[in-house]
N, C-alpha and C positions, 0 to 999 in steps of 0.2 A: 723252749730255749729263749733265753733273754734276748730281746731284739737288739739291745745295745751291743752285746757280745757278738752277735751275728753280723751287725753292721761294721764293727771294727775289724772283724775277721775278713769281711769282704774288702775293707780298705787295705788291709795288709796284702791280700791276694792281688788287688788292683795295683798296689805299689810294685809288686814283683813284675806284673805284666807291663807296666809303664816303663820301669827301669831296665828291663831286659834288653831292648835294642840299644840303649845307651851303654850298657856293659859290653855288649858285642862290639859297638863302635869304638869303645876305649881300648879293647884288646887289639883291634885292627889298626888303630892309630898308633899304639905303642909299638906294635910289630913293624910298622912302616918306619917309625923314627929309629928303631934299633937297626934297621936295614939301610939307613941313610936315604930314606925316601920321605917325601912330604906326606903322602897318603891322603885319604879322604877325611872329611870332617867326622867327628865322633857322632854326629847326628845323622850320618848318611844312612844307617839302617832304617831310621824312621821314614826317610824319603823313599827308600826302596820298597818298604811295606806299603806306603801310600800309593806308589806307582802301580804295584801289583793289584791292590784293591780296585784301582780304576780300570784295569785291563779286562778285556773280554776273555772268558775261558774257552779253551779248545779241548774237547773231550773226545777220545776215540770211540768209535761205534762198537768196538769189540768189548768194551769194559762193561761191568755189571754195576749194581747199586753199591757194592763194596767200595769201588774206586771213588764214587761220589761222596760216600759217607765218611771215609777215612779222615779228611781234614777236620770235620766237625768232631769226630771221636778224639782225635789227637789233641785238639785245642781244649775240649771239655775236660779230658782226663788231666791235663796239665793244670787247668784252672782249679779243679777240685783238689789236686795235690797241693796247690799253693795255700789252700784254706787250712791244711793240716800242719803247716810248718810255721812256727812263730818267727815273725820278722822283726818287729820293733816292740811288741808287747806280749807278755806272758798271760796276764789275766784274760785278755780278750782274743784268745785263739780258739778256733773251733776244735772241740774235743770229741772224739769217738772212741769206742772200745778198740784197743790195739791199733792206734792210728799209724804207728810206724809200719806194721804189717800191711795195713791197708794202703799205705804210701807205696810200698814195693809193688803191689799189684796194680795200682793206678799208673805207676811209671812203666810197668811191663805192657799194659794194655795198648798204648800207642805203637810200641815196637811190633807187637803181634799183628795189628791191623796194617801197619806200614809194609810189613813183609807180604801180607796178602795183596795189598795194592800193587806192589812191585810185580807180583806174579800175575795179577788180574789184567794188567795192561798188555801182557803178552810180548813185551820187548825182551831182547836178550840181556841187555844191561840191567833191566829191572829185576829179572830172575837172579842174576849174578849178585846184585846188591842185597837181595832178600836172603839168599843163602849165607852170605858173609855176615849179615846182621844177626841172623839166628845163631850162627856159630859163636859170635861174640857174646850174645846174651846168655848162652848156656853156661858160661863161666862167670860173667860179670854179675848177674843177678844173685846167684848163691853167695858170692862174696859180699854183695851189698847187704843181704840178709844177715850174714854173720857180723858185719860191722855194726849194724843197728842193734842186733842182739847183745853185742858187747856193751854198748851204752845202756841198754835196757837192764842188763845184769848189774851194772855199776849203780844205777839209780833205783832198781827194783820195780820198774814200770816200763811199759811200752809207749806211753804218751810223751810226745816230744816236749810239750810245755812243762810237764813234771820233771823230765830229765834235766832240762835247763835250770829249773828252779832248784833242784837238788844239787846240781853242780855248782851253782852260785852259792848255796848255803855251805857246802863243804870246802869251797875254795880249792887251794892247791892239793888238799887231801884227796880230792876226787880223781886226781891224775896218777897214773902209774905207767909201767911198761906197756900194759895192754892198751891203754888209751893212746899212747904214741903210735903203736903198731896199727891201731884202728884208724887213726888219722891218715897215716901214709897210705893204707889200703884204700880208704875212701877217696883220697886224692887220685890214685891210679884208676879207680873205678870211674871217677868223674871224667877222666880223659877218654875212657872207652865208651861210657854211656852217652856222652855228648858229642862224640865223633870228632875229637880233637887230636892233634899230633901228640905222640907218634903213632896212634892207632889209625886215624883217618885225617885227611886234609880237607877242611870245609871249603877251601878256596880253589881246589883243583878243578881242572877242566879235562883231565885225562880219564876217559871212561873206564879203562882197565884198572885204575887204582881207586875208583870210587867205592864207597860203602853206603853211607846214608844218602849221598847225593844221587846215586844210581837209582834209588827207589822212587825218587820224585822227579825224574826227568820228564815224565809225561804230564806233569801238573803245570798249570798256568793260572794267571789271574788271581781271583779271590782265594781259590783253593791253595795255591802256592803260598800266598801271603799268610794264610792261617797256619800252614805247616811250618813255614819259616819262623813265624812269631812263636809258635809252640816250642820249636827247637831252641830259640834264644832264651825263652823263659825256663826251659829245662836246665840249661847251663846255669842260669842265675839261681834256680832252685837248689841245685847241688852245691853251688857256692854258699848259699845261705845255710845249708846243713853243715858244711865245714866250718863256717864262721860262727854260727849261733850255738851249735851243740858242743863243739870243742872249745870255743872261745866266746862264752856267752856274756862277757862283761860289756856293759853298756845297754843291754836290753832292758826295757822298762818293766818294773814290777808293780808300778802304781798307774793310776789312770789320769794323772794331772797332765796338762798340756806341756809343762816344762819337761817332765820325764819322757813323754813321747817325742818331744822335739830333740832332746839330747840323744835318745835312742836312735832316732832317724839319722842323726849326724854320725854316730858311732857305726851304724849299719852301713852307710855309704862309704865311710873310711875303710871298713873291713873288706867290703866287696871290691872297692877300688884297689886295695893292696893285692887281693887275690887275682884280679884282672891283670895287674902289672906282672905278678909272678907267672901267671899262665902265658902271657905274651913273651916273657923272657925265655920260658921253657920251650915254647913252640919255635922261637927264633933260633935257639941253639940246639935243637933236636931234629934229626932226620926221621922221615916216616919209616916205620918198621916194615919189613917184608911180611906178607900176609901169613906165612907159615911161622913167623916169630911172634905173632899176636897171642896165640895160646900160652906161650911161655910168659909173656908180660902179664896176662890175666891170671895165670897160675900163680905168679908171685903175689899178686893182690889177694888171691884166695888163701894162700898159705899164711900171709900176714894177718888176714882177718881171722883165720882159725886159731892162730897163736894168740891173738889178742883176746878172743873169747875164752880160750882155756886159761890164760893168765888172769883175767878178771874173775873168772869163776873160782879159781884156786884162792885168790885173795879174798873173795867174798865169803867163801866157806872157811877161811882161816886154816887151810891145810899146810 
């Protein structure tokens, strides 16, 4: 592999990791302003991560090696996932065979081990959060696969960089009813996968309503920081999929510094708009009852299935 390609792919992944806390801080700040509160600074997530990295860890004696390994597994899986998604440049993105399929498995890996960690700690709330997380993943992940396959059928490839290049070449001709349905479905999946309202409330302190937070109650110090950082990056990664696959305008197709600089500006603007939209939705939406979550995810699955069928019919010219 070309070293330059790999280095720029690492830079794009590092960009996601660095901007992830800022995106989370922007969402929290916007929600505070919409609720007539001053709120914390947009840089507060950075200080929280730094504080946790400096703290000492407290690990229960009843836990096994799984509990200690989960933070590193979650962080590593999200980091590798960032290498597969084009951020500001198409030519310098890490390419592997079927990278969208690999992306789905890499995103599922942290969830699997997080559920194990919640059970491994032996706490009642950890087991409750793990069972809820597995229930959500059983519907969210198939819908995610259908959405990505919809774009793969549209472009004729499962490589994210090639999909973006083909969409840019076709322009508005690449869009259709299936594409719109896939976008809405992926947006709903993002809310579920990243533990956002109305599926989960990342700011809640009520144990009985927790899903993701219930699984990490036993973590502290550096382990908690790694898990929180991975969670923030996962949200930004899904935002990047929504922004760059469905609206790829602005992403660099050349290697010049001007193109990369313009692409970085476009990327920040698109992600900023998505954060504002997400903050508005979370402010105006109440959390769903747990038994209504399957209906929400079922809607996302049906939309994804209709999107795939629509794009397949258009592709075959039936």
